[in-house]
C-alpha positions in Angstrom: 37.6 13.2 30.8 37.3 10.1 28.7 35.1 8.5 31.4 32.8 11.5 31.3 32.5 11.2 27.5 31.7 7.5 27.7 29.0 8.1 30.2 27.4 10.6 27.9 27.5 7.9 25.2 25.7 5.5 27.5 23.1 8.1 28.4 22.2 9.3 25.0 23.3 6.8 22.3 21.7 3.5 21.4 22.9 0.1 22.4 25.6 0.0 19.7 27.3 3.2 21.0 26.7 2.0 24.6 28.8 -1.0 23.8 31.5 1.2 22.4 31.4 3.3 25.5 31.8 0.2 27.8 34.7 -1.0 25.7 36.4 2.4 26.0 35.8 2.4 29.8 37.5 -1.0 30.1 40.6 0.5 28.5 40.9 3.3 31.0 43.6 2.5 33.6 42.6 2.8 37.2 43.9 6.0 38.8 44.4 4.4 42.2 47.1 2.1 43.4 44.8 -0.8 43.6 46.2 -3.9 41.9 44.1 -4.7 38.8 43.1 -8.1 40.0 42.7 -7.4 43.7 38.9 -8.0 43.9 39.1 -11.2 41.8 41.9 -12.5 44.0 39.8 -11.8 47.1 36.9 -13.8 45.6 39.1 -16.7 44.7 40.6 -16.6 48.2 37.3 -16.7 50.0 36.0 -19.3 47.5 32.6 -17.7 46.8 31.1 -14.8 45.0 28.3 -12.7 46.5 25.7 -11.7 44.0 22.9 -9.2 44.7 19.8 -10.1 42.7 16.0 -10.0 42.8 13.5 -12.8 43.5 11.6 -12.7 40.2 10.7 -15.1 37.4 13.2 -13.4 35.0 16.1 -13.3 37.4 16.1 -15.9 40.3 13.4 -18.0 42.0 13.1 -21.3 43.8 11.5 -23.9 41.5 10.4 -27.4 42.3 13.8 -28.7 41.6 15.8 -25.9 43.3 17.0 -22.5 42.2 16.4 -21.4 38.7 15.8 -18.4 36.5 17.5 -16.8 33.5 20.0 -14.7 35.4 20.5 -17.4 38.0 21.7 -19.7 35.2 24.2 -17.0 34.2 25.3 -16.4 37.7 25.8 -20.1 38.5 27.7 -20.6 35.3 29.9 -17.5 36.0 30.7 -18.9 39.5 31.7 -22.2 37.9 33.8 -20.2 35.4 35.6 -18.6 38.3 35.9 -21.9 40.2 34.0 -20.6 43.3 30.7 -21.1 45.0 27.7 -18.8 44.5 26.3 -16.8 47.4 23.0 -15.0 46.6 21.3 -12.1 48.3 17.9 -11.9 46.6 16.2 -9.5 49.0 16.3 -6.6 46.7 14.2 -4.3 44.5 15.7 -2.6 41.5 16.8 0.5 43.3 18.6 -1.3 46.1 20.9 -3.5 44.0 23.6 -1.0 43.0 24.1 0.5 46.5 24.5 -3.0 47.8 27.1 -3.9 45.2 29.0 -0.7 45.8 29.0 -1.2 49.6 29.4 -4.9 50.2 28.9 -7.0 47.1 30.9 -8.6 44.4 28.3 -8.5 41.6 24.8 -7.2 40.8 22.7 -9.3 38.5 19.0 -8.2 38.6 17.8 -7.2 35.1 19.9 -4.0 35.5 19.5 -1.5 32.6 22.5 0.1 31.0 22.1 3.7 32.2 24.7 6.2 33.3 26.7 4.3 36.0 26.5 5.9 39.5 29.7 6.6 41.3 31.5 3.4 42.5 30.0 1.1 39.8 31.2 -0.4 36.6 28.9 -2.2 34.1 29.7 -5.2 32.1 29.2 -5.7 28.4 25.5 -6.0 27.4 23.9 -9.4 28.0 20.5 -9.1 26.2 18.4 -6.3 24.8 15.3 -5.2 26.8 12.6 -3.5 24.9 10.1 -1.4 26.8 6.5 -2.3 26.0 3.1 -0.8 26.8 0.5 -3.3 27.9 -3.1 -2.5 28.7 -6.3 -4.0 30.1 -8.5 -5.9 27.6 -11.5 -3.7 26.6 -9.6 -0.4 26.4 -9.7 0.5 22.7 -7.2 2.4 20.7 -4.0 2.0 22.9 -1.7 2.1 19.9 0.5 5.2 20.2 2.0 7.3 23.0 -0.6 10.0 23.0 -3.2 7.3 24.0 -1.5 7.0 27.4 -2.4 10.5 28.5 -5.2 10.4 31.0 -4.8 6.7 31.8 -3.9 5.1 35.1 -0.5 4.1 34.0 2.1 2.2 36.1 5.7 1.0 36.0 8.6 0.0 38.2 11.1 2.5 39.6 14.8 2.3 38.6 14.2 -0.7 36.3 14.7 1.2 33.0 11.1 1.5 32.0 10.6 4.7 34.0 13.3 6.3 32.0 11.5 5.4 28.8 8.4 7.2 30.2 10.4 10.2 31.2 11.7 10.5 27.6 8.2 10.2 26.4 7.0 12.9 28.8 9.3 15.5 27.2 7.2 15.1 24.0 3.9 14.7 25.8 4.1 17.0 28.9 0.6 16.1 30.1 1.6 12.5 30.6 1.5 11.2 34.1 2.1 7.8 35.7 2.7 5.9 38.9 5.8 4.0 39.7 6.7 1.6 42.5 10.0 0.4 44.0 8.3 -2.3 46.0 6.4 -4.3 43.4 7.6 -6.7 40.7 6.4 -7.2 37.2 3.8 -9.9 37.9 2.3 -7.8 40.7 2.1 -4.9 38.3 0.4 -7.0 35.6 -2.1 -8.2 38.3 -3.1 -4.6 38.9 -3.7 -4.1 35.2 -5.7 -7.4 35.1 -7.9 -6.4 38.0 -8.6 -2.8 36.8 -6.5 -0.9 39.4 -4.3 0.2 36.5 -5.3 0.8 32.9 -1.9 0.1 31.5 1.7 -0.5 32.4 5.2 -0.3 30.9 7.3 -3.4 31.3 9.9 -5.1 29.1 8.8 -7.3 26.2 10.5 -10.4 27.5 8.8 -10.0 30.8 5.4 -9.9 29.1 6.2 -13.0 27.2 7.0 -14.8 30.4 4.0 -13.7 32.3 1.2 -13.2 29.7 -0.1 -16.7 30.2 -1.5 -15.8 33.6 -3.0 -12.5 32.7 -5.5 -13.2 29.8 -7.1 -9.7 30.3 -3.8 -7.9 29.6 -3.1 -7.1 26.0 0.1 -6.3 24.2 0.2 -2.6 23.2 3.1 -1.0 21.5 6.9 -0.8 22.0 8.1 2.4 23.7 11.4 4.0 22.7 14.6 2.2 22.0 15.7 -1.1 23.7 18.0 -1.0 26.7 20.8 -3.4 27.4 20.7 -5.7 30.4 24.1 -5.6 32.2 25.8 -6.8 35.4 27.3 -4.4 37.9 30.6 -4.7 39.8 32.1 -2.3 42.3 34.8 0.1 41.1 38.0 1.0 42.9 38.9 -2.6 43.6 40.7 -3.4 40.3 39.3 -4.4 37.0 40.0 -8.1 37.2 36.4 -9.2 38.0 35.0 -6.9 35.3 37.3 -8.3 32.7 36.5 -11.9 33.8 32.8 -11.2 33.6 33.2 -9.7 30.1 35.2 -12.6 28.9 32.6 -15.0 30.3 29.7 -13.2 28.7 31.5 -13.0 25.4 32.2 -16.7 25.4 28.5 -17.4 26.1 27.5 -15.3 23.2 30.0 -16.7 20.8 29.3 -20.3 21.7 25.5 -19.8 21.2 24.8 -20.7 24.8 23.4 -17.3 25.6 20.9 -17.5 22.7 19.8 -21.0 23.8 19.2 -19.7 27.4 17.2 -16.7 26.0 15.1 -19.0 23.9 14.5 -21.3 26.8 13.3 -18.6 29.1 11.8 -16.0 26.8 11.4 -17.4 23.4 8.1 -19.5 23.5 5.6 -16.8 22.8 5.4 -18.0 19.2 4.4 -21.5 20.3 1.4 -20.0 22.1 0.4 -18.1 19.1 1.0 -21.0 16.7 -1.6 -23.5 17.9 -4.1 -21.2 19.5 -3.5 -20.3 23.1 -7.1 -20.6 24.3 -7.7 -24.1 22.9 -4.5 -25.5 24.1 -4.8 -24.0 27.6 -8.4 -25.2 27.9 -7.2 -28.7 27.1 -4.2 -28.4 29.4 -6.4 -27.5 32.3 -9.4 -29.7 31.6 -7.9 -32.8 30.1 -4.2 -33.3 30.8 -4.6 -33.6 34.7 -6.6 -36.8 34.2 -3.7 -38.4 32.4 -0.6 -36.8 33.9 0.1 -39.7 36.3 -0.3 -42.2 33.5 2.2 -40.2 31.3 4.6 -40.0 34.3 4.4 -43.7 35.0 5.1 -44.5 31.3 7.9 -42.1 31.3 9.6 -43.9 34.2 9.2 -47.2 32.3 10.5 -45.9 29.0 13.0 -43.3 29.9 11.2 -40.4 28.1 10.3 -37.1 29.6 6.6 -37.4 30.5 5.9 -34.0 29.0 7.2 -35.3 25.6 4.8 -38.3 25.8 2.0 -35.9 26.7 2.9 -33.8 23.7 2.7 -36.9 21.5 -0.7 -37.6 23.0 -1.9 -34.1 22.3 -0.7 -34.3 18.7 -2.5 -37.6 18.2 -5.8 -37.0 19.9 -5.9 -33.7 21.8 -5.9 -36.0 24.9 -9.3 -37.5 23.8 -9.3 -41.3 24.6 -12.4 -41.8 22.3 -10.7 -40.2 19.3 -11.1 -42.2 16.0 -9.4 -41.4 12.7 -11.0 -42.0 9.3 -8.7 -45.0 8.9 -9.7 -46.6 12.2 -6.8 -45.6 14.3 -8.1 -45.2 17.9 -7.5 -43.9 21.3 -5.5 -41.3 23.1 -2.2 -42.3 21.5 -4.0 -43.4 18.2 -2.7 -46.9 18.0 -3.4 -49.0 14.9 -4.7 -52.6 15.4 -1.3 -54.1 14.5 0.6 -51.8 16.8 -1.9 -52.6 19.7 -1.4 -56.3 19.1 2.4 -55.9 19.0 2.3 -54.0 22.3 -0.2 -56.5 23.9 -2.9 -53.8 24.2 -6.4 -55.2 24.5 -8.4 -52.0 24.6 -7.1 -49.1 22.5 -9.7 -46.7 24.0 -8.6 -47.3 27.6 -6.3 -44.3 28.4 -3.9 -46.3 30.6 -3.4 -49.0 28.0 -3.2 -46.5 25.2 -0.5 -44.4 26.9 1.4 -47.5 27.9 1.3 -49.0 24.5 2.1 -45.8 22.6 5.0 -45.0 24.9 6.5 -48.5 24.6 6.0 -48.4 20.9 7.9 -45.1 20.6 10.6 -46.6 22.7 10.9 -49.7 20.6 11.1 -47.5 17.4 13.9 -45.4 18.9 15.8 -48.5 20.0 15.6 -50.0 16.5 17.2 -47.1 14.8 20.8 -47.4 13.7 23.3 -46.6 16.4 24.8 -43.9 14.2 21.8 -41.7 14.8 22.3 -39.9 18.1 20.9 -37.2 20.3 17.9 -35.2 19.3 18.2 -36.6 15.7 17.4 -40.0 17.1 14.4 -38.8 19.0 13.0 -36.8 16.1 13.4 -39.7 13.7 11.7 -42.0 16.1 8.7 -39.6 16.3 8.6 -39.3 12.5 8.6 -43.2 12.3 5.8 -43.3 14.9 3.7 -41.4 12.3 4.8 -42.7 8.9 6.4 -46.0 9.8 10.0 -47.2 10.0 10.1 -48.4 6.4 9.3 -45.0 5.0 11.7 -43.3 7.4 14.5 -45.6 6.1 13.5 -44.7 2.6 13.8 -41.0 3.4 17.2 -41.6 4.9 18.2 -43.2 1.6 16.9 -40.3 -0.4 18.8 -37.9 1.9 22.0 -39.8 1.2 21.3 -39.9 -2.6 21.0 -36.1 -2.4 24.4 -35.7 -0.8 23.0 -35.2 2.7 23.6 -37.0 6.0 21.1 -39.8 6.6 21.8 -39.5 10.4 20.8 -35.9 10.5 17.1 -35.0 11.1 17.6 -31.8 9.2 18.5 -33.7 6.0 15.9 -36.5 6.5 13.3 -33.9 7.2 14.0 -32.3 3.8 13.9 -35.7 2.1 10.6 -36.9 3.6 8.3 -34.8 1.4 10.0 -36.3 -1.6 8.3 -39.6 -0.9 5.3 -38.0 -2.4 7.1 -37.6 -5.8 7.3 -40.5 -8.1 10.7 -39.5 -9.3 12.0 -40.3 -5.7 9.6 -42.9 -4.2 10.1 -45.1 -7.2 13.7 -45.6 -6.1 12.8 -46.7 -2.6 11.7 -50.0 -1.1 8.4 -49.0 0.4 7.3 -46.5 -2.3 4.9 -43.7 -1.9 4.2 -42.0 1.4 2.6 -38.7 2.5 6.0 -37.6 3.6 5.0 -34.1 4.4 2.9 -35.3 7.3 5.7 -36.6 9.6 7.5 -33.3 9.1 4.6 -31.4 10.4 3.9 -34.1 13.0 7.4 -33.8 14.6 7.3 -30.0 14.4 4.0 -29.9 16.2 5.1 -32.3 18.9 8.2 -30.3 19.5 6.1 -27.2 19.9 3.6 -28.8 22.2 6.4 -30.2 24.3 8.0 -26.7 24.6 4.6 -25.3 25.5 4.0 -27.8 28.2 7.4 -27.2 29.6 6.8 -23.5 29.4 3.5 -23.7 31.3 4.9 -26.0 34.0 7.9 -23.7 34.5 5.7 -20.6 34.5 3.3 -22.0 37.0 6.2 -22.5 39.4 7.2 -18.9 38.8 3.6 -17.6 39.2 3.3 -19.4 42.5 5.4 -16.6 44.0 2.8 -14.0 43.1 0.0 -16.0 44.7 2.1 -16.2 47.9 2.6 -12.4 48.0 0.5 -10.5 50.5 -1.7 -8.0 48.7 -2.0 -4.5 50.3 -5.6 -3.4 51.0 -4.9 -0.2 49.0 -3.6 -1.3 45.6 -2.2 2.1 44.8 -0.5 2.7 48.2 2.8 1.2 46.9 3.0 3.7 44.0 4.4 7.2 43.8 2.9 9.7 41.3 5.0 11.2 38.6 3.1 14.4 37.7 2.7 16.0 34.3 5.4 18.6 33.3 2.8 21.4 33.0 
């Protein structure tokens, strides 16, 4: 009876009550004679865990450096947590994962939505929230509320959670109809919106953020209904040991902040694209960066920096323009001053190879000259700030940070102190005096954002490669099933 009540909670309550329901379920003792840890013991004995998943950018895919993806990272960490190897079966669509877990698997991790669990399945605690979102083809006007979807060629994926959001909507708008597919994935669905086969689609918001770069004719519409929770699935009837281990693992990830960092890494960069102007940056990324990528990579090998970081510095300095000149006479792709060029033995600041080489070695030299007490990212960010404002002013800002009770080895505290170099009250107490201290703060912030954008684009291109390799059916709607209106 308690299990039935909890399932009603999962079906009809929000994420908060769903979590309560899962907690209650975990307290229900198994009615069989199966030892509580039998399944987990079997996994440990065979020394691997079999996970059923999907081959998608948001779950698991093969990148240039091997397997990757948001849920792959979680699966791999969970296998390590259990002390076993990871065995993946990624030949699934959403509706085939749960039957496979129930019949032959250890775990299902495939962007599974928290819906009423079918017989033979237990769900873990929620991992992240998944918000259904309407997207539509650029040029369609007025797609801003549910009633606007009536009469459109609308598509979604079966059994992924978004179709349930549409069914809830259909109860209020009985004339609503849509097409859903159990064979496509999100990128293929967006491709059909892009090319006009569909007018609109319902996917999850984080999926749109990950894919929107490659579908410039697909616009964000409006959120649809309440968010769903992403969960993992384990088979029931084999003890609760694996479920309890998975819940402890996920709770540890959440409490340590690791889960938030992974979410930000994979899904959190949409603000970067909005910040600097997607079109301009992407135009330069495609038209300019390829000319200099090898030069950045060569300098990265020589200096130990990530080439994408050096490229981000170059974009902040000149937008990858080797002929750039500042009002103060700083020149070239890395905008070297005459003294810096001389120090780095650079004869021609406008030569891209020399400029990238000189700028990269100069950033390396600054970083090496910083006190050993500055470590990690703090050291990198301070080196970048000094590249912009000079080491002397950076040291002055460290002194001000310390005078204010802060940590001179912390970028956060130095960042707060740098703008004070513009105020006589503070710069009069320093060795090098006045500086436009607000500029290096913006400078470092921009480079960090450009760097994240370049990483995002490089990773997304790897993910999008899968879509380009997918055979396209001659009939673009053949893979869909129609969900008719209610009346």
